[in-house]
N, C-alpha and C positions, 0 to 999 in steps of 0.2 A: 473629671476630678472636681471636687468642690472648690468654689471660689471663696475668698475670705474678705470680710469687711470688719472694721472696728465695731460698727453698729448696724443692725437691720431694724428697720421700722416697718411694722405691719399695719398697712392702711394708709392710703393717700388722701384722706380727708384733711380738713384744715388743721387739726391737732397734729397729725402725722407730718404734715408739711412744715409746720412751725418747729416741731422737734428736729426735723432733718436740717432745717436752715441753721438753727442754733448749734446743732452738733457739728455740722460742717464748718461753721464759723470758728468753732473751737479746735479745728484741726483734725477731727476724726473722720475717717473714711466711712461714709454713710450711704446705705442703700434703702430706698423705700420700695416696698412691694405692694402694689395695689391690684386687687382682684379684678376690678372692672377695666374696661378699655379706656376710661377717662379718669383723670384725677379730680378730686373735689369732695368725694363722699356725699353727704347730704347737702353740701353747699356747692352745687354744681349747676352750670347753665347748659341746657341741651336744646335740641331742635326737633321736637316731636311733630311739628307741623311743617317741616321743611326748612331750608336754609334761610328763608326770609324772616322767620320769627325766632327769637332767642328767649327761651323760657327758663326761669329758675324753678327747677322741678320740685324741690321740697322747701328748704330754708329760703326765706325771701327778703329779709331785711337784716342789716348789721347794726349792732350797737355796742356790744360788750367787748369788742376787740380792743385791748388796751392801747392808748396812744404811744406808750413807751415801746411796745412791741412793733408798732408801725414804723417808729423811728429807727429802732435797732436794725430792722431788716430792710430799711430804705424802700418800703413798699410803694411809696409815691413814685419813685423812679422806675418802678416796674408796672406802672399803669393803675395803681390803686387810687380810686377817687370815689367819694361818697356824696351823693346828692341828698341834702337834708330832707327828710320826710315831712310832709305837712301835718297838721293837727288831726285829731279825731273828728269824724263827721258821721253822724248816725241818723240816716233818713228813717222816717217812721211811716207806718201804714196809714195814719190819719192825715198825712199830707204835711206834717211839720218835720222839723229836723233839730237836732242838737249838735252844736259844734263846740270844740274846746280850743280856740285859737290861743297863740302864745301871748298875745296882748291881754293883760289882766282885766282891763275895763271891758274889752269886747267879750272876753270869756264870762265875766260876771253877768253881762247882759244876756248872753246866750242861756246860761243856766237859769237866770231869773225868769225866762219865758215859762219855765216849768215849776220853779220854786224859788222865791226870794230868799227863803231860809237856807236852801242848799247853796245858793250863790254866795252867801256870806260865809258858809261853812267850808267852801272849797279851798280857800287859802289856808285855813287851819289844817285841813287834810293834807295839802301839799307840804306844808311845813313839818307836819308829823312824819311824813314819808322821808323827807330830806334828813331829819334828825336820825331816823332809824338807818337810812342808807349810809350816813356818815360813820356809823358804828359797824354795821354788817358788811358794807361794801369793801373795805380794805381786807376783811377776812376772806373774801372770795378769791383774792389773788395770792393768798398765802398757802403754804403747804401745812395742813393741819398737824398738830402734835398728836402723838399716840397717847390719848387720854387713858389713864389707868396703868400705864407703864411706869416702872420704878427705876428705869435706867437713868443715869445722871443726865445724859443729853436730852432725853425725853422730858425729864422733870424741868430742865431749864426752859425748854420750849413751852411747856405748860405754864410756867411762870410768865413767859412773855405774853401768852394769851390772856392771863389774868390781869396783867398790867394794862393791856389794851382795853379790857372790859371795865377797868376802873373809871373810864370816861363816863360810864353810866351812873346816874344818881338813882335814888329809890324809884322815882317815876319811870325813868328810862329802863330800868331792869324789868319792871312790870310790863312796859310797852313791848319790849323785845320778846318776853315770854308769851304775851298774847299774840304777837305777830307769828311766832314760830308754831304755835299750837292751835291758833284759831282759824276760822274760815274767812274768806274775803267778804262773805255776808256779815259776819260778826263785825268786821272792821267798818264796812260801809254803813251798817245800821247805826253806828255811833255818830254819823255825820249827816246822812242824807235820807230823804223820804220819797223823792220823785222817781217813778218807774224809769223815766228816760235816762237819768244820770246813773241810777243803780244798775240798770241793764248794761249800759256802756262800760262802766268801771268793773263790773263783775267778770267780763271776758278776760281781762288781764290776769285774773286769778286762776283760770282754768285752761288757758291756751296750751295745747299739747299734753294735757293731763287727764288721767282717768280719775276724775273727781269733779263733782259739781260745786257750785259756789257756796253751798252750805257744808261742804266737806272740810274737816280739819286740815290745816296745813296750806290751804289755798291762799291765805293772806301772804305767806312768804313767796309763793309763786309769783304773785303780783309784784312784790318788791324785787325779786330776781330780775324781772323784766324792766323794772323802773331804774335799776342801777345800770348805767352805761355811759359811754362817752364817745361821740363821733366828732368832737371838735370843741371840747371844753364844757358841754352842756350835759349835766347829769340827766339820765333818762331819755336822751335823744336817740332817735333812730334814723336810718337813712338807707337809700338805695345805692348799691355799688354800681359803677359804670360797667356795663356788660353783664348785669345780673350777679348773683352770688358766685358764679364762676369767675367773675372779675376779681373777687377776693382770693379764691384759691389759685387762680391763674397767677396773680401777683406773688403769692406765697411760693408757688412752684418755681417761678422765675428767680425769685430771691434765693431759694434753696440751690437751684442749679448754678447760679452765679457764684455761690460760695463753695461749690464743689460737690454737692450731693448728687447721687445717681438716682433718678426716679424712673421706675419701671411700671408700666401698666400691663394688664392681662398676665399678672404674675401672682396668682392665688397661692397663699401659704396653706399647705395641707397639714403641717405639723410643726410644732416647736420642739426641737430636740434638746434633751438634757442628759447629763451624766453626773451621778453622785450629788444630786441636789443643785447643780449649777447648769445654766443654759449653755449650749454649745453651738446653736445656730437654728436654722429653719430648713424645712424641706418643702419645695413647691409642689403644686399639684402635677406639674410636668415631670416630677422626679428629680429635678435639679436640687442639689444641696448647696447651701450657703453657710459657711462657718462664721460665727461671730461670738465674741465673749459677752456681748451686750445685745439684747433684743428688747425693743419697745413695742408693745402691742396697743393699738388704738381701737381695736375691735371691741364690740360689745363683750362684757365680761363672761357671759354664758357661751359665747363663741370661743373666746381666748382660753378659758380655763376648763371648759367641759368638752370642747371639740378638738381644739388644736393641741391640748395637753391631755394626757391620761389623768383623770381625777385622782387615781390611786397614788400619784406622785405628790399630791398636795395634802396639807393637814385637813382632817375631817371637818373641823370647825370652819375653815375657809371655804371648803366645798359646799358645806351646808348654807353658808351665807350667800354664795353665788347662786346656788339652786333656788333659794328663797327670794332672790332679788326680784322686786316688783317692777315689771316692765310692760304694763298693759297700756293700751291706747284705743281710742275710738275715733282717731283723726282721719279725715279725708281731705286730701289736697286736690283742688280743681284748678286747672290752668286753661285759660281761654285765649283765643286769638279773635280780636274784634275788628270790624271794618269802620268803627267810629266809637267815640266815647259815649258812655251812658248819659242820658239826660234825666236828671232827678226831678220828679214832680215838685218837690219842695224847694229846689234850687236849680232851675233849668239852665241858667247861664254857665258858661265855662268858668271855672275858678281853680287855679293851681292849688289853692289851699284846700279845695274839696277833692278834685280829681287826683291830686298829687299827695293826698293825705292817707290816713287809715280810715277806710269806710267800714263801719261796723253795723251788722244786722243783728240787733238784740233789743227787743221791745221792752223787756223787763228782766230783772234778776229771776223772777219766778219762771219765766219762759225758759231761761237758760238752765235752771235747775230741773225743770220738767224734761227738757231734751236729754239731760244726763240720765235721769231716772228711767226713761223709756229704754235707753241703751242698756242700763243695768238689768232691766227686765227682759232683755233679749231682742228688743225691737229697735231698728234704726229710728232716729228722731224724726218725728213728723214735722217739726219746725226747727231745722238746724240753725244754729247761729253761724255767722261767718265774719272773719276778719279779712278784709279785702284791700288790695293795693293795685295801682296801675303804674308801674315804674316807667313805662314808656312815655309818660307825661313829661318826664325830665330827660330820659335817655332815649334819643331817637334812633340809636343803633339797634334797638330791640325789635323793631317792626318796620314794615314798609311805610312810606309816607302816607299819613292819614289813618294808618292802622295802629292798633295797640295790643298789648298783652296784659291780661288781668290774672292776678293770683288770688285765689280764694282759699283760705285756711279755715276748715269747717269741722264741726263736731256735733253729734256723736253717732257712730255706729257701734254695735256690740264689739267688745274687744276680741271675741272669738273669731271675728273676720280675719284676723292675722293668719289663722290656720285653715279657715273655711271661707274663701273669698266672697261667695254669694254675689256673683257679677250682676245678676238681674236686680237684686235688692240695692246694690251699690249704684247702679245707673238710675234707679227710681229715686234714690236719695239725692243724687246730684240734680235730677230734674226738679226736686222740691227746693233745693238751694237756688237754682236759676229762677224758679217761679217766685220765690220770695224777693229776689232782686227785681224781677219784672214788676212786682207790686209797687215798688217805690221809684222805678225808672221805666215807665211804659215804653214798649218798643225795644227793650234791651235784648230780648231773645232773638229778634231778627238780625241783630248786629253780630251774632256769634258765627264766626267762620269755621273754627275748629275747637274741639274740646278734648281735654285729657283728664281722666279721673284716676287718682292714685290713692288706693285704700291701704289699710294696714297690711294686707297680704303682699302687695307689690313692694311696700316699704320694707317688709321683712325679707322677701326673697331677693329683690334686686339691689337694695341699698344696705342690707345687713342690719336693719333696725329691728331687733327682736321684739315681737309684739307690736311693731309699728310705732314704738315710742321714740320720738325725735330727740329725747334727752338721754337715751340709752338707759333709762331708769327713772322712776317717778321721783319728783322733788318733794317727797314727804319728809317729815322730821326724822323718821327712822332711817332715811337714806341720804342724809346730808352730812357735810363736814366730816367728822372723824368716823362716820359710819358708811362713807361712800368709797368703795362698794362693799367693804368687808372689815370686820373688827380687826384693828391693828395694822391695816394696810391702806389707810387713806394717804399715806406719805408717798404714794406712787410706786413703792416697791411691791414685790410679791413674795410668796414663800420660796420661790426659786431664785437663787443668787444670780445676778446679772440680767434677770427678766424684770422689766418695768412695765407699768401701765400708764396710759395717758389719753384714754378716750373720754367721751362725754360723760361716762358713768363715774369718773373720778371727780374729786372736788375742784371747783372752778369751771366744770363743764356744765352743759345745759345751755344751749345757745352757742353762737359763733364767737367764742371767747379766745381761743388759742392759749388760754392760761395753763391747762394741763400740759400741752406740748412744750411750753416754755419752762414750766416748773420742773418737769421730769428731767430736763437737761441739767438744771441746777443740782438735782439729786444725783444724777449719774456722775457729774464732774466732782461733786463732794465725795462720793464713794470711791472714785478713782484716786483722789488725793489721799484719802484715808488708807487705801490699800498700798499706795506707794510709801506712805509713812510707816505702816506696819512692816513692809518688806525691808525697810532700812533699819528699823529698830530691832527686828527679830534676829538678824545675824549678830548684831552687837550683843544682844542679850545672851544668845547661845555661846558666843565667844567668851563673854564674862563668866558664864557658868563653867565653861571648859577650863579657863584659867584658874577659877576658884577650886575646881576639882584637882587640878595639877598641884596647886599649892598645898591642898589638904593632904594629898598623897605624899608630898615631899616632907611635910611635918611628921607624917606617920613614919 
């Protein structure tokens, strides 16, 4: 016999766990069904090199998890702790390096090594981003209104959006437009000239994205990463204790403490519906779970084209989901090291270097060339890499004296999601290691173990269609009210009782938990509205009956 729950959540990634915790806190019996044998989704700590090394397989730093969410779910009491990440450090092939320390004077001196003009412009650049973040950042946490709808409730929410945007003056309105439509190269060109700084800053505009620094929309991708808060500092990033699995482990513990039931190896094979309303899910094992509410955090092309029969959905919605752009050329490389790298440009140990974000990007042109090679069907000959060594701060991740290193790199052709090309992928990883060897001689000899995760493995093992870590590209046509389909950015779907809260919804893209939290607001609001309608309907019907009786009497 089928079991019954108030809510079933599909997917035990961070958004699914956030949703489960809030739902259980609201008194709803909640079951999470996770396909894999471990919770966490793309924010998971695993042991590919044996129990001595803890590796964050995909997502590797946290920033965008709202502090209010951390407090609501008491995550600190469940082991959540973040080590602040050090600043950018970009070693160069010519033996120099560029660092961007937090101290303004030291940062100015670093940039001035390459351009005095750039050093003066950097503070204006940061102020510009802060102004834009103050306007767009709050929108990231809100449920978007249904733009174009004429329903009174939707018109009210559209009005609220307009009131928020009134904070912009004429200059601000133009700046936001340019940010949303322009490239990171367009933005950087207005401030900087040195290859060192331009190369370093361009990476934030293309990380995880099938787009080069000269592609439209990449300026916003940079701001999306810039907006964050790990302790009151906008744009700050950090390493969670225990790797990213420490984040989802704390979320899972919070959800369980509130009464949620979390099941692994419980793959959902189908979402069941009747007469346009969700009735529950069927697992791959054949087990049926009845529920009047289902929340899917899976990729939209999995949720709506595989778990549901598309014929049950409006054609326009299906067309939007089919056309959803979810390409990627990302390759994640995880390494176990028997010692820290020694950089030729900065040979002494420095937690601000080894514990920061190490970037391999000589120039913006090099990054653009790497993308264009992938577009032409060839893996990059000189991939860029965004690197961190979280074991510098967290000694639980590796044996004494050893370390784990995470390299987030791009690009291989996006077709590798369906055609993995293992030989070409290994050769690509060799080139990334060789590039690091150039700036840290002897590095290759320090590697004890290597794991290479390309788009195919991301798609097959982690459910990231196309290998896209955001569940969909952060382009202008796939943001805010368009994420992921026209009329459904409010986390509802065309099926009553079926909601969506994955990274392809607004607020997703990064470890934010925002969709998971906001979907619960929507579910509870809809439940209150349904209860109100159920109370009003009998009174209205009673009134009509009495009116009819009186009319009959008069006749």
